[in-house]
VMD Tcl script that draws the C-alpha trace (Angstrom):
set ca {
  {120.32 106.59 164.57}
  {122.90 107.63 162.01}
  {122.14 107.90 158.31}
  {124.48 104.96 157.67}
  {122.70 102.83 160.26}
  {119.28 103.70 158.79}
  {120.48 102.76 155.31}
  {121.82 99.44 156.57}
  {118.54 98.63 158.28}
  {116.62 99.27 155.07}
  {119.12 97.61 152.75}
  {121.06 94.86 154.49}
  {124.36 94.00 152.86}
  {124.42 90.97 150.56}
  {124.18 87.92 152.79}
  {123.42 90.18 155.76}
  {120.61 90.17 158.27}
  {118.73 92.86 160.17}
  {116.35 92.72 163.10}
  {113.51 95.21 163.31}
  {111.47 95.98 166.43}
  {107.94 96.50 165.16}
  {106.58 98.11 168.36}
  {109.38 100.71 168.27}
  {108.62 101.40 164.60}
  {104.94 101.94 165.38}
  {105.83 104.31 168.25}
  {108.13 106.34 165.95}
  {105.42 106.59 163.30}
  {102.87 107.77 165.88}
  {105.27 110.48 167.09}
  {105.69 111.91 163.58}
  {103.93 115.04 162.36}
  {102.44 113.08 159.43}
  {100.43 110.96 161.90}
  {99.16 113.99 163.78}
  {97.99 115.78 160.64}
  {97.00 112.83 158.43}
  {95.02 109.60 158.52}
  {97.98 107.26 157.92}
  {101.75 107.10 157.99}
  {104.22 104.50 156.74}
  {107.90 103.66 156.48}
  {109.84 100.99 154.56}
  {111.44 98.53 156.97}
  {113.27 96.49 154.34}
  {113.83 97.41 150.72}
  {116.07 95.03 148.84}
  {115.95 94.25 145.12}
  {112.35 93.17 144.44}
  {111.28 92.98 148.10}
  {109.68 95.82 150.04}
  {108.42 95.46 153.62}
  {106.41 98.47 154.76}
  {105.09 99.31 158.23}
  {101.89 101.36 158.04}
  {99.61 102.81 160.67}
  {96.06 103.90 159.87}
  {93.51 105.86 161.83}
  {90.03 104.38 162.18}
  {88.00 105.03 159.04}
  {90.97 105.75 156.76}
  {91.05 104.11 153.33}
  {93.55 102.96 150.78}
  {91.60 103.41 147.57}
  {91.49 100.75 144.89}
  {94.83 100.01 143.27}
  {96.84 97.03 142.07}
  {100.48 96.00 142.38}
  {103.02 94.63 139.92}
  {103.85 91.75 142.27}
  {102.12 89.61 144.87}
  {101.52 91.10 148.31}
  {100.82 90.08 151.87}
  {99.16 92.28 154.48}
  {99.70 91.28 158.11}
  {97.61 93.09 160.71}
  {99.73 93.76 163.79}
  {97.03 95.63 165.73}
  {93.46 96.69 165.05}
  {91.39 95.38 162.14}
  {90.80 96.20 158.50}
  {88.31 95.43 155.75}
  {90.31 94.12 152.78}
  {88.43 93.93 149.48}
  {89.29 92.71 146.00}
  {86.78 92.40 143.18}
  {83.71 90.84 144.83}
  {85.60 89.30 147.78}
  {85.68 91.16 151.10}
  {87.30 90.01 154.35}
  {87.78 91.37 157.84}
  {91.42 90.87 158.83}
  {92.29 91.33 162.52}
  {95.47 91.46 164.58}
  {97.45 88.26 164.14}
  {96.00 87.52 160.70}
  {97.52 87.83 157.25}
  {95.99 88.08 153.78}
  {97.85 87.31 150.55}
  {96.96 88.50 147.08}
  {98.39 87.80 143.65}
  {99.71 90.58 141.43}
  {97.55 92.76 139.16}
  {94.39 92.30 141.27}
  {92.60 95.54 142.15}
  {92.16 95.81 145.91}
  {91.39 98.35 148.63}
  {91.22 98.51 152.38}
  {89.53 100.38 155.19}
  {90.74 100.62 158.79}
  {87.90 99.49 161.06}
  {89.98 100.46 164.10}
  {93.24 102.32 164.54}
  {95.50 99.71 162.95}
  {99.11 98.80 162.26}
  {99.99 96.68 159.22}
  {103.04 95.09 157.69}
  {102.70 95.18 153.92}
  {105.10 93.01 151.94}
  {105.37 93.43 148.18}
  {107.42 91.40 145.77}
  {107.79 93.82 142.88}
  {109.34 92.26 139.82}
  {108.20 88.82 140.95}
  {108.20 86.37 138.13}
  {107.05 82.89 137.37}
  {109.15 80.45 135.41}
  {110.08 81.90 132.02}
  {108.82 85.45 132.70}
  {111.02 88.52 132.56}
  {111.17 90.87 135.53}
  {108.75 93.81 135.30}
}
mol new
graphics top color blue
foreach p $ca { graphics top sphere $p radius 0.5 }
foreach p [lrange $ca 0 end-1] q [lrange $ca 1 end] { graphics top cylinder $p $q radius 0.2 }
display resetview
């Protein structure tokens, strides 16, 4: 894939559209050195203005430690299962399920199996009358 083609896939032209093959993305991530030597690996699939769609793979037992985001998020589990926790709420999210969370809420996750996730963040999201962050 050329650099130009990669850039277009990550940042479609105004009014444009891209199609992304998730299984191929997962295979590419698993073939990378970062996956062999680490417990997770990720790549942005779409990054336009305030929207970021990230594909992430996690080895069983790996953690994303507590953090919060400036915009709302969704986490869709493509394969495997995770424990997703925020404050006192804790849920097991499995393949085919999605969890949504508002901005500024501390959360964390643990991979209960080798897992693939699609993380969507809306950074700079605003409600009526609010300025972009």
